[in-house]
Structure formats: structure tokens, C-alpha cells
MARBALO-187827 format. One record per atom (N, C-alpha, C, CB): residue number from 1; residue in one letter; chain; atom name; x, y, z. Coordinates in Angstrom, 1 decimal, always signed. Glycine has a CB too. Example, Ala and Ser with C-alpha at 12.3 -4.5 7.8 and 13.67 -1.06 7.14 Angstrom:
<nodes>
  seq  type  mol  atom       x       y       z
    1     A    A     N   +13.2    -5.7    +7.8
    1     A    A    CA   +12.3    -4.5    +7.8
    1     A    A     C   +13.2    -3.3    +7.8
    1     A    A    CB   +11.3    -4.5    +9.0
    2     S    A     N   +12.8    -2.2    +7.1
    2     S    A    CA   +13.7    -1.1    +7.1
    2     S    A     C   +12.9    +0.0    +7.9
    2     S    A    CB   +14.1    -0.6    +5.7
</nodes>
This chain:
<nodes>
  seq  type  mol  atom       x       y       z
    1     X    A     N    -1.4   +20.2    -6.5
    1     X    A    CA    -2.5   +20.9    -5.8
    1     X    A     C    -2.2   +22.6    -6.6
    1     X    A    CB    -2.4   +20.8    -3.8
    2     X    A     N    -3.5   +23.4    -6.9
    2     X    A    CA    -3.5   +24.4    -7.1
    2     X    A     C    -3.0   +25.4    -6.1
    2     X    A    CB    -4.4   +24.6    -7.6
    3     X    A     N    -2.3   +26.5    -6.5
    3     X    A    CA    -2.8   +27.9    -5.6
    3     X    A     C    -4.0   +28.0    -5.8
    3     X    A    CB    -2.2   +29.2    -6.0
    4     X    A     N    -4.2   +29.0    -4.7
    4     X    A    CA    -5.1   +30.1    -4.6
    4     X    A     C    -5.7   +31.0    -5.6
    4     X    A    CB    -4.7   +30.7    -4.0
    5     X    A     N    -4.5   +31.5    -6.1
    5     X    A    CA    -4.7   +32.2    -7.3
    5     X    A     C    -5.2   +31.8    -8.7
    5     X    A    CB    -3.6   +32.5    -7.5
    6     X    A     N    -4.3   +30.4    -8.6
    6     X    A    CA    -4.9   +29.8    -9.9
    6     X    A     C    -6.5   +29.3    -9.8
    6     X    A    CB    -4.1   +28.4   -10.2
    7     X    A     N    -7.1   +28.7    -8.5
    7     X    A    CA    -8.0   +28.8    -8.4
    7     X    A     C    -9.2   +29.8    -8.7
    7     X    A    CB    -7.7   +28.5    -7.7
    8     X    A     N    -8.8   +31.2    -8.3
    8     X    A    CA    -9.6   +32.1    -8.6
    8     X    A     C    -9.3   +32.2   -10.2
    8     X    A    CB    -9.3   +33.4    -7.7
    9     X    A     N    -8.3   +32.0   -11.1
    9     X    A    CA    -8.0   +32.3   -12.2
    9     X    A     C    -9.1   +31.4   -13.2
    9     X    A    CB    -6.5   +32.1   -12.4
   10     X    A     N    -9.3   +30.1   -12.4
   10     X    A    CA   -10.3   +28.9   -13.2
   10     X    A     C   -11.6   +29.6   -13.1
   10     X    A    CB   -10.4   +27.1   -12.5
   11     X    A     N   -12.1   +30.4   -12.1
   11     X    A    CA   -13.3   +30.7   -12.2
   11     X    A     C   -13.6   +32.0   -12.8
   11     X    A    CB   -13.7   +30.5   -11.1
   12     X    A     N   -13.9   +32.2   -13.7
   12     X    A    CA   -13.6   +33.4   -14.6
   12     X    A     C   -15.1   +33.9   -14.7
   12     X    A    CB   -12.8   +33.0   -16.2
   13     X    A     N   -16.2   +33.6   -14.1
   13     X    A    CA   -17.3   +33.9   -14.4
   13     X    A     C   -17.5   +35.2   -13.5
   13     X    A    CB   -18.1   +32.8   -14.3
   14     X    A     N   -18.5   +36.1   -14.1
   14     X    A    CA   -18.7   +37.2   -13.3
   14     X    A     C   -18.4   +38.4   -13.9
   14     X    A    CB   -18.0   +37.1   -12.1
   15     X    A     N   -18.8   +39.6   -13.7
   15     X    A    CA   -18.4   +41.0   -14.2
   15     X    A     C   -16.8   +41.1   -13.1
   15     X    A    CB   -20.1   +42.5   -13.7
   16     X    A     N   -16.1   +42.1   -13.8
   16     X    A    CA   -14.5   +42.9   -13.4
   16     X    A     C   -14.7   +42.7   -11.9
   16     X    A    CB   -14.4   +44.9   -13.9
   17     X    A     N   -15.8   +43.3   -11.3
   17     X    A    CA   -15.2   +43.7   -10.1
   17     X    A     C   -15.7   +42.8    -9.1
   17     X    A    CB   -15.5   +45.1    -9.8
   18     X    A     N   -16.4   +41.6    -9.7
   18     X    A    CA   -16.4   +40.2    -9.0
   18     X    A     C   -15.0   +39.3    -8.8
   18     X    A    CB   -17.2   +39.4    -9.8
   19     X    A     N   -14.5   +39.2   -10.2
   19     X    A    CA   -13.4   +38.9   -10.4
   19     X    A     C   -12.2   +39.8   -10.0
   19     X    A    CB   -13.6   +38.7   -11.6
   20     X    A     N   -12.0   +40.9    -9.5
   20     X    A    CA   -11.0   +41.5    -9.1
   20     X    A     C   -11.3   +41.6    -7.4
   20     X    A    CB   -11.0   +42.9   -10.0
   21     X    A     N   -12.6   +41.4    -6.9
   21     X    A    CA   -12.6   +41.2    -5.8
   21     X    A     C   -12.2   +39.6    -5.0
   21     X    A    CB   -13.8   +41.8    -5.6
   22     X    A     N   -12.4   +38.6    -6.1
   22     X    A    CA   -11.9   +37.2    -5.7
   22     X    A     C   -10.4   +37.2    -5.3
   22     X    A    CB   -12.1   +36.2    -7.0
   23     X    A     N   -10.3   +37.9    -6.7
   23     X    A    CA    -8.3   +37.7    -6.5
   23     X    A     C    -7.7   +38.6    -5.2
   23     X    A    CB    -7.2   +38.5    -8.2
   24     X    A     N    -8.5   +39.6    -5.1
   24     X    A    CA    -8.1   +40.4    -4.0
   24     X    A     C    -7.9   +39.5    -2.4
   24     X    A    CB    -9.3   +41.8    -3.9
   25     X    A     N    -9.2   +39.0    -2.6
   25     X    A    CA    -9.8   +38.1    -1.3
   25     X    A     C    -8.2   +37.2    -1.3
   25     X    A    CB   -11.6   +36.7    -1.7
   26     X    A     N    -7.8   +36.5    -2.4
   26     X    A    CA    -6.7   +35.4    -2.1
   26     X    A     C    -5.3   +36.3    -1.7
   26     X    A    CB    -6.4   +34.2    -3.6
   27     X    A     N    -5.1   +37.9    -2.0
   27     X    A    CA    -3.7   +38.2    -1.7
   27     X    A     C    -3.9   +38.8    -0.7
   27     X    A    CB    -3.0   +39.0    -2.6
   28     X    A     N    -5.4   +39.1    +0.1
   28     X    A    CA    -5.1   +39.8    +1.5
   28     X    A     C    -4.3   +39.1    +2.6
   28     X    A    CB    -6.5   +39.9    +2.3
   29     X    A     N    -4.6   +37.8    +2.8
   29     X    A    CA    -3.7   +37.1    +4.0
   29     X    A     C    -2.4   +37.5    +3.8
   29     X    A    CB    -3.8   +35.5    +4.0
   30     X    A     N    -1.5   +37.5    +2.6
   30     X    A    CA    -0.2   +37.7    +2.5
   30     X    A     C    +0.3   +39.2    +3.3
   30     X    A    CB    +0.2   +37.7    +1.1
   31     X    A     N    -0.5   +40.1    +2.9
   31     X    A    CA    -1.0   +41.5    +3.4
   31     X    A     C    -1.1   +41.5    +5.0
   31     X    A    CB    -2.5   +41.8    +2.9
   32     X    A     N    -2.2   +40.8    +5.3
   32     X    A    CA    -2.7   +40.7    +6.4
   32     X    A     C    -1.8   +40.3    +7.3
   32     X    A    CB    -3.7   +40.0    +6.4
   33     X    A     N    -0.7   +39.4    +7.0
   33     X    A    CA    +0.3   +38.6    +7.6
   33     X    A     C    +1.5   +39.6    +8.1
   33     X    A    CB    +0.7   +37.5    +6.6
   34     X    A     N    +1.4   +40.9    +7.4
   34     X    A    CA    +2.7   +42.0    +7.9
   34     X    A     C    +1.8   +42.8    +8.6
   34     X    A    CB    +3.7   +42.9    +6.7
   35     X    A     N    +0.6   +43.0    +9.0
   35     X    A    CA    -0.1   +43.7    +9.8
   35     X    A     C    -1.0   +44.6    +9.2
   35     X    A    CB    +0.7   +44.3   +10.4
   36     X    A     N    -0.8   +44.8    +7.7
   36     X    A    CA    -1.9   +45.4    +7.1
   36     X    A     C    -3.3   +45.0    +6.3
   36     X    A    CB    -1.4   +46.0    +6.4
   37     X    A     N    -3.8   +45.3    +5.6
   37     X    A    CA    -5.0   +45.1    +5.2
   37     X    A     C    -5.6   +45.8    +3.7
   37     X    A    CB    -5.8   +45.6    +6.3
   38     X    A     N    -6.4   +45.4    +2.8
   38     X    A    CA    -6.6   +45.8    +1.5
   38     X    A     C    -8.1   +45.9    +1.4
   38     X    A    CB    -6.0   +44.9    +0.5
   39     X    A     N    -8.6   +47.0    +1.1
   39     X    A    CA   -10.0   +47.3    +1.0
   39     X    A     C   -10.2   +47.6    -0.6
   39     X    A    CB   -10.4   +48.5    +1.9
   40     X    A     N   -11.1   +46.6    -1.2
   40     X    A    CA   -11.3   +46.7    -2.5
   40     X    A     C   -12.2   +48.0    -2.7
   40     X    A    CB   -12.0   +45.5    -3.0
   41     X    A     N   -12.0   +49.0    -2.9
   41     X    A    CA   -13.0   +50.0    -3.6
   41     X    A     C   -14.1   +50.0    -4.8
   41     X    A    CB   -12.3   +50.8    -3.9
   42     X    A     N   -13.7   +49.8    -5.6
   42     X    A    CA   -13.9   +50.0    -7.2
   42     X    A     C   -13.0   +49.8    -8.6
   42     X    A    CB   -14.3   +51.1    -7.3
   43     X    A     N   -13.7   +49.5    -9.6
   43     X    A    CA   -12.8   +49.5   -10.9
   43     X    A     C   -13.5   +50.6   -11.5
   43     X    A    CB   -12.8   +48.1   -11.9
   44     X    A     N   -12.6   +51.7   -12.1
   44     X    A    CA   -13.1   +52.7   -12.4
   44     X    A     C   -13.3   +52.3   -14.4
   44     X    A    CB   -12.0   +54.1   -11.8
   45     X    A     N   -13.9   +53.2   -15.1
   45     X    A    CA   -14.6   +52.5   -16.8
   45     X    A     C   -13.2   +52.4   -17.2
   45     X    A    CB   -15.9   +53.7   -18.1
   46     X    A     N   -11.9   +53.0   -16.9
   46     X    A    CA   -10.5   +52.4   -17.2
   46     X    A     C   -10.1   +51.7   -16.9
   46     X    A    CB    -9.7   +52.8   -17.2
   47     X    A     N   -10.5   +50.9   -16.1
   47     X    A    CA    -9.7   +49.6   -15.7
   47     X    A     C    -8.8   +49.9   -14.6
   47     X    A    CB    -8.8   +49.1   -17.0
   48     X    A     N    -8.7   +50.9   -14.2
   48     X    A    CA    -8.2   +50.9   -12.7
   48     X    A     C    -8.8   +50.7   -11.5
   48     X    A    CB    -7.7   +51.9   -12.4
   49     X    A     N    -8.4   +49.8   -11.0
   49     X    A    CA    -8.5   +49.1    -9.2
   49     X    A     C    -8.5   +50.1    -8.2
   49     X    A    CB    -7.2   +48.2    -8.7
   50     X    A     N    -9.5   +50.9    -7.4
   50     X    A    CA    -9.1   +51.7    -6.5
   50     X    A     C    -9.1   +50.8    -5.3
   50     X    A    CB    -9.9   +53.0    -6.4
   51     X    A     N    -8.2   +51.1    -4.6
   51     X    A    CA    -7.7   +49.7    -3.2
   51     X    A     C    -7.6   +51.3    -2.1
   51     X    A    CB    -5.3   +48.3    -3.5
   52     X    A     N    -7.9   +50.8    -1.3
   52     X    A    CA    -8.0   +51.4    +0.5
   52     X    A     C    -6.9   +50.8    +1.2
   52     X    A    CB    -9.5   +50.8    +1.6
   53     X    A     N    -6.0   +51.2    +1.6
   53     X    A    CA    -4.9   +50.3    +2.9
   53     X    A     C    -5.5   +50.6    +3.9
   53     X    A    CB    -3.1   +50.7    +3.2
   54     X    A     N    -5.0   +49.7    +4.7
   54     X    A    CA    -5.2   +49.8    +5.9
   54     X    A     C    -4.4   +49.1    +7.1
   54     X    A    CB    -6.3   +49.5    +5.8
   55     X    A     N    -4.2   +49.8    +8.4
   55     X    A    CA    -3.3   +49.0    +9.2
   55     X    A     C    -1.7   +49.3    +8.7
   55     X    A    CB    -3.7   +47.4    +8.9
   56     X    A     N    -1.1   +48.5    +9.0
   56     X    A    CA    +0.7   +48.7    +8.8
   56     X    A     C    +0.7   +49.4    +7.5
   56     X    A    CB    +1.7   +47.0    +8.5
   57     X    A     N    -0.2   +49.1    +6.5
   57     X    A    CA    +0.3   +49.7    +5.0
   57     X    A     C    +0.0   +51.2    +4.9
   57     X    A    CB    -0.5   +49.0    +3.5
   58     X    A     N    -0.8   +51.5    +5.6
   58     X    A    CA    -1.2   +53.0    +5.8
   58     X    A     C    +0.4   +53.7    +5.9
   58     X    A    CB    -2.3   +53.3    +7.4
   59     X    A     N    +0.8   +54.6    +5.2
   59     X    A    CA    +2.4   +55.3    +5.4
   59     X    A     C    +3.3   +54.5    +5.5
   59     X    A    CB    +2.6   +56.2    +6.6
   60     X    A     N    +2.9   +53.5    +5.1
   60     X    A    CA    +4.3   +52.3    +4.6
   60     X    A     C    +5.2   +52.9    +3.4
   60     X    A    CB    +3.5   +50.5    +3.8
   61     X    A     N    +6.7   +52.7    +3.3
   61     X    A    CA    +7.3   +53.2    +2.1
   61     X    A     C    +7.1   +51.7    +1.2
   61     X    A    CB    +9.0   +53.9    +2.5
   62     X    A     N    +6.8   +50.6    +1.8
   62     X    A    CA    +6.8   +49.6    +1.1
   62     X    A     C    +5.4   +49.0    +0.2
   62     X    A    CB    +7.3   +48.8    +2.0
   63     X    A     N    +4.3   +50.0    +0.8
   63     X    A    CA    +3.1   +50.1    +0.3
   63     X    A     C    +2.9   +50.2    -1.1
   63     X    A    CB    +2.6   +51.0    +0.9
   64     X    A     N    +3.6   +50.7    -1.9
   64     X    A    CA    +3.8   +51.0    -3.3
   64     X    A     C    +4.1   +50.4    -3.9
   64     X    A    CB    +4.4   +51.7    -3.6
   65     X    A     N    +5.2   +49.6    -3.6
   65     X    A    CA    +6.0   +48.5    -4.1
   65     X    A     C    +4.8   +47.1    -4.1
   65     X    A    CB    +7.6   +48.3    -3.1
   66     X    A     N    +3.8   +47.2    -3.2
   66     X    A    CA    +3.3   +46.0    -2.9
   66     X    A     C    +2.2   +46.1    -3.5
   66     X    A    CB    +3.2   +45.6    -1.5
   67     X    A     N    +1.6   +47.2    -4.0
   67     X    A    CA    +0.4   +47.6    -5.1
   67     X    A     C    +0.9   +47.3    -6.1
   67     X    A    CB    -0.1   +48.9    -5.2
   68     X    A     N    +2.0   +47.7    -6.9
   68     X    A    CA    +2.3   +47.6    -8.1
   68     X    A     C    +3.1   +46.2    -8.6
   68     X    A    CB    +2.8   +48.7    -8.3
   69     X    A     N    +3.9   +45.6    -7.5
   69     X    A    CA    +4.7   +44.4    -7.8
   69     X    A     C    +3.5   +43.2    -7.5
   69     X    A    CB    +6.1   +44.2    -6.7
   70     X    A     N    +2.7   +43.2    -6.4
   70     X    A    CA    +2.2   +42.4    -5.6
   70     X    A     C    +0.7   +42.4    -6.1
   70     X    A    CB    +2.5   +42.8    -4.1
   71     X    A     N    -0.1   +43.3    -6.1
   71     X    A    CA    -1.8   +43.3    -6.3
   71     X    A     C    -1.6   +43.5    -7.9
   71     X    A    CB    -2.9   +44.7    -5.4
   72     X    A     N    -1.1   +44.6    -8.4
   72     X    A    CA    -1.6   +45.1   -10.1
   72     X    A     C    -1.0   +44.2   -10.5
   72     X    A    CB    -1.1   +46.7   -11.0
   73     X    A     N    +0.5   +43.5   -10.1
   73     X    A    CA    +0.7   +42.2   -11.4
   73     X    A     C    -0.1   +41.0   -11.5
   73     X    A    CB    +1.9   +41.4   -11.3
   74     X    A     N    -0.8   +40.5    -9.9
   74     X    A    CA    -1.5   +39.4    -9.8
   74     X    A     C    -2.8   +39.7   -11.0
   74     X    A    CB    -1.9   +39.2    -8.2
   75     X    A     N    -3.8   +40.9   -10.6
   75     X    A    CA    -4.9   +41.5   -11.2
   75     X    A     C    -4.5   +41.6   -12.5
   75     X    A    CB    -5.3   +42.7   -10.8
   76     X    A     N    -3.5   +42.2   -13.2
   76     X    A    CA    -3.5   +42.3   -14.5
   76     X    A     C    -3.3   +40.5   -15.0
   76     X    A    CB    -2.3   +43.5   -15.0
   77     X    A     N    -2.6   +39.8   -14.3
   77     X    A    CA    -2.3   +38.4   -14.7
   77     X    A     C    -3.8   +37.6   -15.0
   77     X    A    CB    -1.2   +37.5   -13.4
   78     X    A     N    -4.6   +38.2   -13.9
   78     X    A    CA    -5.7   +37.4   -14.0
   78     X    A     C    -7.0   +38.1   -14.1
   78     X    A    CB    -5.8   +36.6   -12.8
   79     X    A     N    -7.2   +39.3   -14.3
   79     X    A    CA    -8.4   +39.7   -14.8
   79     X    A     C    -7.5   +41.0   -16.0
   79     X    A    CB    -9.6   +40.3   -13.3
   80     X    A     N    -7.6   +40.6   -16.9
   80     X    A    CA    -7.0   +41.3   -18.2
   80     X    A     C    -7.9   +42.6   -18.6
   80     X    A    CB    -7.0   +40.2   -19.6
   81     X    A     N    -9.0   +42.9   -18.2
   81     X    A    CA    -9.2   +44.4   -18.2
   81     X    A     C    -8.7   +45.3   -17.4
   81     X    A    CB   -10.3   +44.5   -18.0
   82     X    A     N    -7.8   +45.0   -16.4
   82     X    A    CA    -7.2   +45.9   -15.4
   82     X    A     C    -6.0   +46.4   -16.0
   82     X    A    CB    -6.9   +45.1   -13.9
   83     X    A     N    -5.9   +47.7   -15.9
   83     X    A    CA    -5.5   +48.6   -16.9
   83     X    A     C    -4.2   +49.1   -15.4
   83     X    A    CB    -7.0   +49.8   -17.6
   84     X    A     N    -4.5   +48.8   -14.5
   84     X    A    CA    -3.5   +49.6   -12.9
   84     X    A     C    -4.5   +49.2   -11.8
   84     X    A    CB    -3.4   +51.8   -12.8
   85     X    A     N    -3.4   +49.6   -10.7
   85     X    A    CA    -4.2   +49.7    -9.2
   85     X    A     C    -3.7   +51.2    -8.8
   85     X    A    CB    -3.7   +48.4    -7.9
   86     X    A     N    -4.5   +51.9    -8.0
   86     X    A    CA    -4.0   +53.0    -7.2
   86     X    A     C    -4.7   +53.0    -5.8
   86     X    A    CB    -4.4   +54.4    -8.0
   87     X    A     N    -4.0   +53.5    -4.8
   87     X    A    CA    -4.3   +53.5    -3.8
   87     X    A     C    -5.2   +54.8    -3.5
   87     X    A    CB    -3.3   +53.3    -3.1
   88     X    A     N    -6.2   +54.7    -2.8
   88     X    A    CA    -7.3   +55.8    -2.4
   88     X    A     C    -7.4   +56.2    -1.1
   88     X    A    CB    -8.5   +55.3    -2.7
   89     X    A     N    -7.5   +57.3    -0.3
   89     X    A    CA    -8.1   +57.2    +1.1
   89     X    A     C    -9.3   +57.4    +1.5
   89     X    A    CB    -7.7   +57.9    +1.7
</nodes>
């Protein structure tokens, strides 16, 4: 049985923003289960994904680790054009 992320990786159609959005949609339930949420804002020309944090993620000391170890790692794995992730306000 394929995971949600594997299903997203299998569908490589679309531009970078569309692919990033699909991966974030699959990560979102895990973040929401901790009382937070992620909003995909855009991808810069350099490949940096900009995300806005909501709910419990705002001001949480673990949010940086969530972005780097969870979101950024998965995005880089499934969307090779992604070079990094940054939180914006």
C-alpha cells in the first residue's frame, strides 16, 4: 500500500508550485494534529519554498525543526527543484 507521499511523488506532472502544493497537502494533517497548520505561499526563482505558519506553530520553538526536518526534507525528496524552505509572516 502506497503512502500519501509516495502517491504524490508518482504524480510528477505540473509545475514546481503545483507539485510543492500537493506535497504540503499531504504533510498538513500531521501538522494539524499538533494544533498547527501550514500555508504554502510561493516558490522563489531560487527554489526556496515560502510557508506561513498558523495556529500552534506560530512562536513554537519546534516549528524550525518541523520546517527543516519534516517539510524541507520531504519537499527536496519529491520536488528536486526545491533548494530550501523558509517561514514568512
